[in-house]
C-alpha positions in Angstrom: -6.9 15.6 -8.0 -9.8 18.0 -8.1 -12.0 15.3 -9.5 -11.1 13.1 -6.5 -11.8 15.9 -4.1 -15.2 16.5 -5.7 -16.1 12.8 -5.5 -15.0 12.7 -1.8 -16.9 15.8 -1.0 -20.1 14.3 -2.5 -19.6 11.1 -0.7 -18.8 12.7 2.7 -22.0 14.8 2.4 -24.1 11.6 2.5 -22.7 10.5 6.0 -25.9 11.4 7.8 -28.1 9.6 5.2 -26.2 6.3 5.2 -27.4 3.5 7.5 -23.8 2.2 7.9 -21.2 5.0 8.1 -18.4 2.5 8.2 -19.3 1.3 4.6 -19.2 4.9 3.4 -15.8 5.5 5.0 -14.4 2.3 3.5 -15.9 3.2 0.1 -14.1 6.5 0.3 -10.9 4.9 1.2 -11.2 2.6 -1.8 -11.8 5.6 -4.1 -8.7 7.2 -2.7 -6.7 4.0 -3.3 -7.8 3.9 -7.0 -6.6 7.5 -7.6 -3.3 6.9 -5.7 -2.7 3.7 -7.6 -3.0 5.5 -10.9 -0.8 8.4 -9.7 2.0 6.1 -8.7 1.5 3.3 -11.3 0.7 0.9 -8.5 -1.8 -1.9 -8.2 -4.7 -1.3 -5.8 -3.4 -3.9 -3.4 -0.1 -1.9 -3.2 -1.8 1.1 -1.5 -2.8 1.1 2.2 -4.5 3.6 4.4 -4.4 3.3 8.1 -6.3 5.6 10.4 -6.0 6.2 14.1 -8.8 4.6 16.0 -11.2 6.8 17.9 -9.3 6.1 21.2 -6.0 7.2 19.5 -4.3 3.9 20.6 -4.2 1.9 17.4 -3.9 2.2 13.7 -6.7 0.5 11.8 -6.8 -0.3 8.0 -9.3 1.6 6.0 -7.8 0.1 2.8 -7.3 -2.5 1.6 -10.9 -3.1 2.6 -10.2 -6.8 3.4 -7.8 -5.7 6.2 -10.3 -3.4 7.9 -11.6 -6.3 10.0 -8.3 -8.1 10.6 -7.3 -6.2 13.6 -5.3 -3.1 14.5 -1.7 -2.2 15.2 -1.0 -0.7 18.6 0.8 2.6 18.4 3.2 1.3 21.0 4.4 -1.4 18.5 7.8 0.0 17.6 8.6 -2.7 15.0 5.9 -1.3 12.7 7.0 0.9 9.9 3.6 2.7 10.0 3.8 3.3 13.7 7.3 4.8 13.5 6.2 7.2 10.7 3.2 8.2 12.8 5.4 8.9 15.8 8.0 10.8 13.7 5.4 12.7 11.7 7.7 12.4 8.7 7.4 10.3 5.5 10.1 8.0 4.2 11.0 5.9 1.2 12.3 2.4 1.9 13.7 0.5 -1.0 14.8 -2.5 1.1 11.7 -3.5 3.0 12.6 -7.2 3.4 15.8 -6.1 5.2 13.9 -4.0 7.7 12.4 -5.5 10.9 8.7 -4.8 10.6 5.3 -6.3 11.1 4.9 -8.6 8.1 1.6 -10.3 9.0 -0.5 -8.2 6.7 1.9 -9.0 3.7 0.9 -12.7 4.0 -2.8 -12.0 3.6 -4.0 -13.0 0.1 -6.0 -10.1 -1.4 -6.5 -11.3 -5.0 -6.7 -14.7 -6.7 -2.9 -15.0 -6.6 -0.4 -15.9 -3.9 0.7 -13.1 -1.6 3.8 -11.3 -3.0 6.2 -9.6 -0.6 6.6 -5.9 -0.4 10.1 -4.9 -1.6 9.8 -1.1 -1.7 7.5 1.3 0.1 6.7 4.9 0.7 5.1 5.6 4.1 3.7 9.1 4.9 1.8 10.5 7.9 -1.8 11.6 7.1 -2.0 15.1 8.6 -5.1 17.1 9.3 -4.6 20.7 10.5 -1.1 19.7 11.7 -2.3 16.7 13.6 -1.4 13.1 12.6 -4.6 11.2 12.0 -3.2 8.2 10.1 -0.6 6.8 7.8 -0.6 6.0 4.1 1.6 3.5 2.3 2.4 2.9 -1.4 4.4 -0.2 -2.1 6.0 -2.1 -4.9 5.7 -5.9 -4.6 7.6 -8.6 -6.2 9.7 -11.7 -5.6 12.8 -9.5 -5.8 13.6 -5.9 -5.6 14.4 -5.8 -9.3 11.0 -7.5 -10.1 9.2 -4.9 -7.9 10.3 -2.0 -10.1 12.2 1.3 -9.7 13.2 2.6 -6.3 11.1 5.3 -4.6 12.6 8.7 -4.3 12.2 11.7 -2.0 10.1 13.3 -4.7 7.7 10.3 -4.5 7.5 10.8 -0.7 6.7 14.5 -1.2 4.1 13.8 -3.8 2.4 11.2 -1.5 2.5 13.6 1.4 0.9 16.4 -0.6 -1.8 14.1 -2.0 -2.8 12.7 1.4 -2.7 16.1 3.1 -5.1 17.4 0.5 -7.6 14.5 0.9 -7.4 14.1 4.7 -10.3 16.5 5.6 -12.7 14.5 3.4 -11.6 11.1 4.6 -11.7 12.1 8.3 -15.1 13.8 7.9 -16.5 10.4 7.0 -14.8 8.4 9.7 -17.3 6.8 11.9 -17.4 7.9 15.5 -16.2 4.6 16.8 -13.5 3.4 14.4 
């Protein structure tokens, strides 16, 4: 974890020198995804980071990078798992995602050179900075079935994700462009 924090600190310090701060921010999000993927034994496309927009009215993807330009999720959209976690300010593990009514548009977007695979299980945690919710992070397990996706997530996994994202939130938000 300290190595990731050192890398994020160095990256964030370059914000004023970079011509396009959005690229730096998205690069930092990708770096976080790589570390989180390793920590949870997930693939990079099974980790998502959504950050509140500058006007505080939408969640916008910082990762996967391909989603950053696909649009936003209004924080008034109550059938969004991410929005509900944002509003409750508490993380959760869902081991039956296909059975839960949720925004599934993003699941259908092909990220790699293989067909999109449905999310079966997912941890969703609020990203907190000094007690304020600034975004949401998700770690998922994908597969054609729950069994194929792998083991269920536990409360311990939720706690681990919450701790990890709370520790990196200052660095990520420091690099967020003014108009995101």
